[in-house]
C-alpha positions in Angstrom: 15.4 87.6 -23.6 13.9 88.9 -20.3 12.9 85.3 -19.4 16.4 84.0 -20.1 18.1 86.7 -18.0 15.6 87.0 -15.2 17.4 84.5 -13.0 20.7 86.2 -12.3 22.1 83.5 -10.0 21.8 80.6 -12.3 19.3 78.4 -14.3 15.7 78.3 -13.4 15.3 75.8 -10.5 14.3 72.3 -11.1 11.6 71.0 -8.8 13.0 68.6 -6.3 11.7 65.0 -6.8 11.6 63.3 -3.5 12.0 59.8 -4.9 15.2 60.8 -6.7 16.6 63.0 -3.9 16.3 60.2 -1.3 18.5 57.8 -3.2 21.6 57.2 -1.1 23.9 55.7 -3.7 22.9 56.9 -7.1 25.9 55.4 -8.9 24.9 52.0 -7.7 21.1 52.4 -8.2 20.3 50.5 -11.3 16.7 51.9 -11.6 18.0 55.4 -11.6 20.8 54.7 -14.1 18.5 52.9 -16.4 15.9 55.7 -16.2 18.5 58.2 -17.0 19.9 56.1 -19.9 16.4 55.9 -21.4 15.9 59.7 -21.1 19.2 60.2 -22.8 18.5 57.7 -25.6 15.6 60.0 -26.7 18.3 62.4 -27.9 20.1 59.6 -29.9 17.9 57.1 -31.8 14.9 56.9 -29.6 12.7 53.8 -29.2 10.3 52.0 -31.5 6.8 52.9 -30.6 7.8 56.1 -28.8 6.7 59.4 -30.3 9.8 61.4 -31.5 8.3 64.4 -29.8 9.0 62.8 -26.5 12.6 64.1 -26.9 11.4 67.6 -25.9 8.5 66.7 -23.7 8.7 69.3 -20.8 7.9 66.7 -18.1 10.6 64.3 -19.3 13.1 67.1 -19.5 12.3 68.2 -15.9 12.6 64.6 -14.8 15.9 64.2 -16.6 17.2 67.4 -15.0 16.3 66.2 -11.5 18.0 62.8 -12.0 21.0 64.5 -13.6 21.4 66.8 -10.6 21.7 63.8 -8.2 23.9 61.9 -10.7 26.3 64.8 -11.2 26.6 65.4 -7.5 27.5 61.8 -7.0 30.1 61.8 -9.8 31.8 64.9 -8.4 31.8 63.4 -4.9 33.3 60.1 -6.2 36.0 62.0 -8.1 36.8 64.0 -4.9 36.9 60.9 -2.8 39.3 59.1 -5.1 41.7 61.9 -5.9 45.3 61.3 -5.0 47.8 63.7 -3.5 49.3 64.4 -7.0 46.0 65.6 -8.4 45.7 69.2 -9.5 47.3 71.9 -11.5 50.8 72.9 -10.6 54.1 74.2 -12.1 53.6 77.9 -11.5 54.7 79.7 -14.6 53.3 77.2 -17.1 50.2 78.2 -19.0 46.9 76.6 -18.0 47.0 74.5 -21.2 50.5 73.2 -20.4 49.4 72.4 -16.9 46.3 70.5 -18.1 48.2 68.5 -20.7 50.8 67.5 -18.2 48.2 66.4 -15.6 46.2 64.5 -18.2 49.3 62.7 -19.2 50.1 61.9 -15.6 46.6 60.6 -14.9 46.5 58.3 -17.9 50.0 56.7 -17.6 49.2 53.1 -17.0 50.8 51.3 -14.1 50.1 47.9 -15.8 47.3 46.0 -17.5 44.0 45.8 -15.7 42.9 42.5 -14.2 39.9 42.6 -16.5 41.9 42.8 -19.7 44.4 40.2 -18.6 41.5 37.9 -17.8 40.0 38.4 -21.3 43.3 37.8 -23.0 44.4 34.7 -21.1 41.6 33.0 -19.2 38.1 34.0 -20.3 35.9 31.3 -21.7 33.8 32.0 -24.7 30.7 32.5 -22.6 32.6 34.9 -20.3 33.9 36.9 -23.3 30.4 37.1 -24.7 29.2 38.4 -21.4 31.8 41.1 -21.6 30.7 42.1 -25.1 27.1 42.3 -23.9 28.1 44.7 -21.2 30.2 46.9 -23.5 27.6 47.0 -26.2 25.7 49.8 -24.4 28.8 52.0 -25.0 30.1 50.6 -28.3 26.8 50.7 -30.2 26.7 54.4 -29.6 30.4 54.9 -29.7 31.5 58.6 -30.2 28.0 59.8 -30.6 27.9 61.7 -27.3 31.0 63.7 -28.2 29.5 64.8 -31.5 27.1 67.0 -29.5 30.1 69.1 -28.5 31.1 70.3 -32.0 28.8 73.3 -32.1 29.8 74.2 -28.6 33.5 74.6 -29.5 35.7 76.9 -31.5 39.2 77.0 -32.8 41.7 74.2 -32.2 39.4 72.2 -30.0 36.7 72.1 -32.6 39.1 71.2 -35.4 40.8 68.5 -33.3 37.5 67.0 -32.3 36.2 67.0 -35.9 39.4 65.2 -37.0 39.0 62.6 -34.2 35.4 62.0 -34.9 36.1 61.6 -38.7 38.3 58.6 -37.8 35.7 57.2 -35.3 33.1 57.4 -38.0 35.1 55.4 -40.5 37.1 58.1 -42.3 34.5 58.2 -45.1 33.9 54.5 -45.2 30.5 53.3 -43.8 31.9 49.8 -43.3 34.7 51.1 -41.1 32.4 53.0 -38.8 33.5 51.9 -35.4 29.9 51.3 -34.2 29.4 49.1 -37.3 32.5 47.1 -36.7 31.3 46.3 -33.2 27.8 45.4 -34.5 29.5 43.1 -37.1 31.3 41.4 -34.3 28.0 40.9 -32.5 26.3 39.5 -35.6 29.1 37.0 -36.1 28.1 35.6 -32.8 24.4 35.6 -33.6 23.8 38.4 -31.0 21.3 41.2 -31.5 22.5 44.7 -32.4 19.7 46.6 -30.7 21.3 48.7 -27.9 18.2 48.6 -25.7 18.6 44.8 -25.3 21.9 45.4 -23.6 20.8 48.4 -21.6 17.9 46.4 -20.1 20.3 43.8 -18.7 23.2 46.1 -17.8 24.3 46.7 -14.2 24.3 50.1 -12.6 28.1 50.5 -12.9 28.0 49.9 -16.6 25.1 52.3 -17.2 26.8 55.0 -15.0 30.0 54.8 -17.1 27.9 55.4 -20.2 25.5 58.0 -18.8 28.4 60.2 -17.6 29.3 60.8 -21.3 25.8 62.0 -22.1 25.7 64.1 -18.9 28.8 66.0 -19.9 28.1 66.2 -23.6 24.5 67.3 -23.4 25.1 70.0 -20.9 27.0 72.9 -22.5 28.4 74.1 -19.2 30.1 70.7 -18.8 31.9 70.7 -22.2 35.3 70.9 -20.5 34.5 67.7 -18.5 33.2 66.0 -21.7 36.5 66.6 -23.5 38.5 65.6 -20.4 36.6 62.3 -20.4 37.3 61.8 -24.1 41.0 62.4 -23.6 41.2 60.0 -20.7 39.3 57.3 -22.6 41.5 57.7 -25.7 44.7 57.7 -23.8 43.9 54.5 -21.9 42.4 52.5 -24.7 45.1 51.2 -27.1 46.9 48.7 -24.8 43.7 47.2 -23.3 42.2 46.8 -26.8 45.4 44.9 -27.9 44.9 42.4 -25.0 41.2 42.0 -25.7 41.8 41.5 -29.4 44.3 38.7 -28.5 41.7 37.1 -26.3 39.1 37.3 -29.1 41.6 35.6 -31.5 42.3 32.9 -28.9 38.6 32.1 -28.7 38.1 32.1 -32.5 36.2 35.4 -32.8 38.0 37.1 -35.7 35.2 39.7 -36.4 35.3 40.8 -32.7 39.1 40.9 -32.8 38.9 43.2 -35.8 37.0 45.8 -33.9 39.5 45.9 -31.1 42.5 45.7 -33.5 41.2 48.9 -35.2 41.3 50.7 -31.8 44.9 49.6 -31.1 46.0 51.8 -34.0 43.4 54.5 -33.9 43.5 55.3 -30.2 47.3 55.4 -30.1 47.0 58.3 -32.6 44.0 59.8 -30.9 45.7 60.0 -27.5 47.9 63.0 -28.2 45.3 64.6 -30.4 42.8 64.4 -27.6 45.1 65.6 -24.8 47.1 68.3 -26.6 45.1 69.3 -29.6 41.6 69.2 -28.2 41.9 69.7 -24.4 45.0 71.9 -24.7 43.3 73.9 -27.4 40.1 74.3 -25.3 42.0 75.5 -22.2 44.1 77.9 -24.3 40.9 79.6 -25.4 39.0 79.1 -22.2 41.4 78.7 -19.3 38.6 78.8 -16.8 37.6 75.3 -17.9 40.9 73.6 -16.8 39.5 72.2 -13.6 36.4 70.8 -15.5 38.7 69.1 -18.0 40.5 67.3 -15.2 37.3 66.4 -13.4 36.0 64.8 -16.6 39.2 62.8 -17.0 39.1 61.5 -13.4 35.4 60.6 -13.8 36.1 58.5 -16.8 39.0 56.6 -15.2 37.1 56.1 -11.9 33.7 55.0 -13.4 35.2 52.8 -16.1 37.3 51.2 -13.3 34.2 50.5 -11.3 32.4 49.0 -14.3 35.5 46.8 -15.1 35.7 45.6 -11.5 32.0 44.8 -11.5 32.5 42.7 -14.7 35.5 40.9 -13.1 33.6 40.2 -9.9 30.7 38.7 -11.8 33.1 36.2 -13.5 34.8 35.3 -10.3 31.6 34.9 -8.4 30.1 32.7 -11.1 33.3 30.5 -11.1 33.2 30.2 -7.3 29.6 29.2 -7.4 30.5 26.2 -9.6 33.5 25.0 -7.6 33.0 22.1 -5.2 33.0 23.0 -1.5 36.0 21.4 0.3 35.7 20.2 3.8 37.5 22.2 6.4 40.9 20.8 7.5 
């Protein structure tokens, strides 16, 4: 106990690693994001040929902490830079929980379909759609797993609400309806591998960052508020995009892929209010000091997912431009 309480001002310092600390744009640095993803994966399924004890190797934990520090700082700065004038808690007289649920609702009200989902629904070729699935596989093959780390870190309404939501995500008692398995079935129908490391190896920095932030929040107990805010934002903005993506999959003759997204049209519409009011509202009722963290996590989700989606759209448009004939000026 003396060792745990010796540092009164915070956790024991992590040695600064110059190579990490010198990175100027960590959110866009693929090597950093891939290294962090690999360190996080040790806490999920690990890797073939890697000793399971590596999960708790002190050197790897110190390395992870050093990268996390740089990553978290960059995420917080991005959120601050992209905040709008309406961001923040207001309505004096309302409880912190009421303020948080109101702000989460405001943040997640869609102004219209994203360019990425419209492209998938209406224009994407089969190859372009498959490219999208390959990018999203890093998330969907581990879907909901980061948030399960939060259950022992919660009490009361937040814990009950999260357990209810996770039960749905994990198939409501039916292994064949496990959302991860539905996505894997879609991949198998296209003769694609279901090993997540295949997709992590080819993923761009923006995609990896959008996945890593969930593990950052969920594996650090002090960031549990941010983790639940991220969850709420994701659930509240998922149903309508999934409907468009499902229609695109049906258009291209991918019924097993469409089934995965159709499942989320129904599930996430229900989960939206559960996540915002039941889980985040319940957390802030019990721990009002976490209100700002909840909103930070929600903004991080929306911003990083937006960057990942834009990177995907840009890759499609760049590829199409590269194949278009050059027209003479005039």
